[in-house]
N, C-alpha and C positions, 0 to 999 in steps of 0.2 A: 504494500500500500504506500502510495507516494505521500510525502509530507506536504504541509501547507507552506508555499514559498513565502507568503507574507509573515507567517509565524517564525520561520527561520530568520528572515530579515529583521523582524522586530526583536527577537531574542538576542541576535548578534549586536544590535544597536544598544539594547539595555545592558549587555555585558560590557561593551566598550564604555558606556556612560558610567557604569559602576566602577570599572577599573580606573577610569580617568578621574572621577571625583574623589572616590575613597582611596584608591591606591596611590595616585599622585599626591593627594593631600597628605596622606600619612607619610609618604617618602620625604616630601619637602618639610614637613613638621620635624621629622627626625634630623634632617640636615640642619635646619635652623636651630633646633635645640642643642645639637652638638657644637655648632659654631658659637651660639650664645653662651653655653656653659663654659666653653673655653675662654671666651672674652670675660665672663663673670669671674672665673678663677684668677685670671691675670689682674683684673681690677681689684679683687679682694686682696691679693698679694700686695698690690701697689698701695692699697688703702692702709694695710697694716704697716708697711714701711713708712708711710707718711705719718701715721699716728705715732709710731715709735720715735721718729725724728722730732715731732712736736713735743712729746713728753720729755725727751732729752733736753730740748731747748728750754722748756718751761722750768725744769729743775735747775738748769744753769742760770737762767735769767732771774729766778726767784732769789738767788744768792748774790746777785750783782747790784751795786748801787747805781751804776751807769748803764742800766739796761737799755735805755732808748738809743744811746750811742752805739751799743753793741748790735742792736737790731739794724740800724742804718748801715753800719760797716759790713755786717754779714750779708745784707741784701746786695750791696755793691759788689762785694767780692764774688758772690755766687753768680750774679749777672755777667760779670766780666770773664769768669772761667767756664761758664756753661756753653754748650754748643748752641748755634743760632736757633735750632728748632726747639731747644729747651729753655730759651730766654723767656722770662715772665711766666714760667710755669708755676712758680711759688712766689707768694708775697707774705711778708711777716709784719705784724703791727701789734701795738699794745694800747689797750683802752681801759679806762676806769670801769670797774664793775658796775658802779652805780649809774654810769652813763650808757650802759649797754641796752639796746632795744629788746633784749630777750625777756621773756616773761619771768616772773619771780620763781616759779616752780622749776624752770630750767636753770636759773642761776643757783638755786639751792642745790640742784644735782651737781653742777660744776664745782660749787664750793666744797662738796663732800669728796672731791678728788676724782670724779668720773668725767673724762673728756666728752665733749659734746660735738657730734658731727652733724652738720647741716648741708644738704645737697640741693643745688639748683640745677638748671638746665645745663649750664656750662662750667660750674665750679663745685668743688668740695671745700667746705669751710670747717676747720677744727678750732674748738675753743678749749683752752687750758687755763686753770685758775692759778694765779700767783698769790698765795696766802700772805706772804710777807708784805705785800704792797696793795692788797685788795684790788688787783688788776686782772684783766683777762688777756692772755696771749692768743692772738687770732692768726692762724696759719691757713692761707687760702691756696688751693691747688686747682689747676685746670683739670676738668673731668677727662678721663681717658677716652670716653666715647660720648660725644655730645648727643643731644636729642636729634639734631639734624642728621648725624651719621647713622643713628639707629633708624630714623625714618627712611633714609636712603637704602639701608639694608633691607628694610621691609619692602620697598619698591622693587629692589632687585629680585628678591625671592618671589614676590607676586608675579613679576614679569616672566621669570623662569617657569613658574607654574602654568601660566597661560600659554606660553610657547610650547611647553611639553603637552598641554591639553590639545592645542591645535594640531600638533604633530601627530598625536595619537589618533585623532579623528580623521586626519588626512590619510593616515595609513589604513584606516578602516574604509574610508569612502573611495579611495583611489581604485581598488579592485572592482568595487561596485559600479563606479562610473565607467570604467573600461569595459566591463561586461555589458552594461546597458548600451554603450556605443557600438560594441560588436553586434549585439542583438539588433540594434537599429540598422546597421549596415547590412546585416544578413536579410532583414525584412525588406529593405529597400532593393537589394539585389534580387530577392525572390519576386518582388512586385514587378521588377523590370523583365521578368521572364526567365531568369536563371533558376529553374526549378530544382536543380541539383544542389543548390546552396544549402549548407548545413552549418551548425555551430559546433566547434570543438569544446566539449564540456569538461570542465575541471572538477575534481572531487571536492575542492574547497570553495566552489562558487556559491555566492549568497542566493543566486536565482537559478540554481541547478534545475529545479522542477520546471521553471518557466522555459529554460533552454531545452529540456527534454520534450516538453509539450510542443515547442516550436518545431523541433526536428520531426516529431511524430506527425504534426500537422503538415509539414512540408512533404514528408514521404507520402502521406495520405493524398494530398493534392496531386503530387506527381503521378501516383498510381491511378488516380481518377482521370487525369488528363491522358495518360497512356491508354486507359480503358476506352475513353471516348474516341481516341484515334483508331484503336482496333475495332471499335464498334462501327465507326464510319466506314472502315475498310470492309468489314464483314457485310454491312448492309448494302454497300455499293456493289459488292461482288455477288453475294448470295441472293439478293432480291432481283438483280438484273436478269439472271438466267431464267427463273420461273416466269418473270414478267414477259420476257421475250417469247417464251413458249406459249404463254397465254395469248399474247397478241397474234402469234402465228396461227394458233389453233382457232381463234375467232375469225381471222381472215379466211382460213381454209373452210371453216364451218359455213360461212356465208355462200361459198361457191359450191358446196356439196349438197346434193339432193338425195343421195342414197341414205335411207333411214339407218341402216346398219352402220355405215361409215360415220354418219353424224353422231350416233351414240358413242362410237369409239372416241371421236374427237372431244365430245363432251366429257367423257370419263378422264381423258388426258388433261383437259382444262381443270376438271375438278381435283385431280391429283396435284396439279401445280398450285392450285389455290390452297390445298391442304399443306403443301410444303411451305408456302409463304406464311400460312397461319402458324405452323409449327415454329418457324424461325422467329416470327414476331413474339409468340408466347415465350420462347426461350430468352429473347432479348429482354422482355418485360420481367421475366422471373429473375434474371441476373441483376437487373436494375433494382428490383425490390430487395433482393438478397444483399445488395450493396448498402441498403439503408437499414438492414435488420440488426446491425451489430450492437445497437443500443437496446434491443428488445430480447436479449438472451434470457431464458428462464432456466438457470442452472440448478441441477439437483443431483443427488447421489444416484448413479445408474449402474446396474450390473452389466458391464461391458461384455462379459463372456456370453450372457444370454442374448444380448442385443445382436451380436455378430452371428450367433447360431441361428437366430430367426431370419436374418438377412440371407445367410447361406442357404437355408431351407427354402426361402421364397424364390431365389434366383436359380437354384439348382434344377437341372433337367437331365434327361437321358443322354443328351449330346454333350453335356458338360460334366466332367468329373471334378468335383470340388471337395477338398480335404481341409478340415479345420483342426489344427493342432492347438489345443488350449491347455493352460496349466490345470493342475489338480484342483486347486481352490479357485473360486470365482474372483474376478478382478473388477473392482469398482472404480468409477471415475466421476468427478464432479463436472457435469456438462449439461448442455441443452439437448435433450433426447431427440427432438425432431431433427435438428441439424446434424446430430451425430449419425442418425440413420441415413440421412442424405449422403454424408461423407462415406460411410461404409458401402452403401449401394453403388455410388459412383465409382469407387475403386473396384468393386467386384464386377460391375458392368463393363468397365474399361478392360479388365483382364479377360472377360468373356469375349469382347469384341475383337481384341487384338491377339488373343491366344489361339491355340490350336486344339481346344477342348479340354485342357487340364489346368486347374487352378489349385494352389496350396495357400491356405490362410493360416497364419501363426500369430498368437497373442502371447507376449512375453511381459511379465511384471518384474521389473528390477527394483533396486533400492530407491532410486530417485526419479524413475520414469516408467511409463507404460509404452510399449512398442507394439505396433500392429504392422505385420508384413504380409503382402499379397504377391505371390509369384505366379507367372503364367509361362506357358511353353510356346510363346510366339517367337517373333524375330527380334524382340527387344527394342530399346530406344537408343538411337545413335548418340554418342557422347555429345555431339554438337547441338543436339536438340533437347538435352535433359533439363535445361533451365527454361527455354522458351515454351516447352510443352505445358507448363503450368500457367501460361498467359491465356487470357480469354480469347476465343475465336481462333486459336491455333490448333489445328487438327493433325493427328497422326494418320498414317496410311496403312491399310491392311496389305496382306501379301499379294492381293490382286491389283493393288495400286489405286483402288477407289477410296475416296474420302468417306469418313463415317461420322455422323452426327454433326453438331454445330461448333464443337470445340470449346464448350464452356464447362464440361463436367469436371475436369481436373482443376480448372481455375476456381470453381466453387469449392472443391476439396481443399485447396490451398487456403482459401479465405476462411473457411470454417475452422481449419486447424489453427490459423493465426488468432482467431477469436478466442480459442481455448488455450492460448499461450503455447501452442504446439507448432510443429513444422512437419512438412511432407517432402520427400525426396524420392528419386528413382535411380536405380543402378542395375547392373546385370545380375540376374538371378544365380544364386549358388545352389539352388535346388532343382530348377528346371532350365530350359534353354532360352527363355525369354527375359522379360524385365521383372524387377522386384521393386514394388512401390512400398515405401515405409512411412508410416505416420507415427510420430513420437509426441507424447503428451507428458507433462510433469505429473508426478504422482500426488494425489490429494488425500 
């Protein structure tokens, strides 16, 4: 049973969307966290170093009377000795505790000996208490990663996420677009008259079922066009001869006055009319059969008994028919009426082109059911073994006269295809003539 192409396409789209949103989101979260954790570790280490530096300076300045001069001198020396990119990274100042804008509860915390760290967008500010002078030592440091840098980092990761998202969707959509363009080109070529146009189907195609249906439709149309051509050829050839005979008979009948001869000509005209009627009925039957593939009524059928009845019905004193059947009955899931037509046509073909002997054998194997019909005629030449299953293509008997209208084996082939089977012909290994084989999958 074929799947729903839209369901396959929808599931693949949902899978890509899930991988893109959840998978890529998780991946970039992990990358960002790793990068951010590394930066945070470095910042924490740097913060501890600065805090240790401030505490050392606070201890030193608390014991110095000329602490303001020390701060100015320390700042100048650091600025002059630091690398250009490190200049103004630190600034040191001393303010009166009572003049500090800090709230009282924070001042109380500092007075108890706990340094206070305040962080702004661009700076880290450390406050240390100098108890000997009731002053605060303020050490200001440039933040290692400013808000602007963090914002830029977010933009970078967001941009990478969307680029990866677009790339993933492009990878999903590109094969689909290519397959649709191929399907469009194939349909255009087919519409321009190239009936042999087919699509090479990939096992990974999103629209595999649609491509299979297109190939099936194209093959069906090509077969129908071929049948129409053969039908026109058969009608133009097979109807022309009896029509010419009827016209000749009518012209002769007008000039004939002998009642006995007139009756003979009337019988010949009647026979020619019957021949035309038979041909027209055959053409109509084949046309109806072409439309019947959607009306199969499949059921479980005892194939062994069905073949036995057909053999009994067509058997006669002039035809020796042998049916080799397995010990147990063979069952098949098929339309009984059409299966009877298939068996009867094969048997009638063996009777018409054989020399009075027919062997029928039914074989049930592990994966298939095989029906073989052998005759003791002259067989089918290798060059005609494919065309003989085309409609309105007739074989010849030993006397060289054509037989029937040439649709019996075409009907057999079509019925076999409707039941997922196939029919073929080869030289018989039991008799001297042909062996026709119909193979059906076991059900």
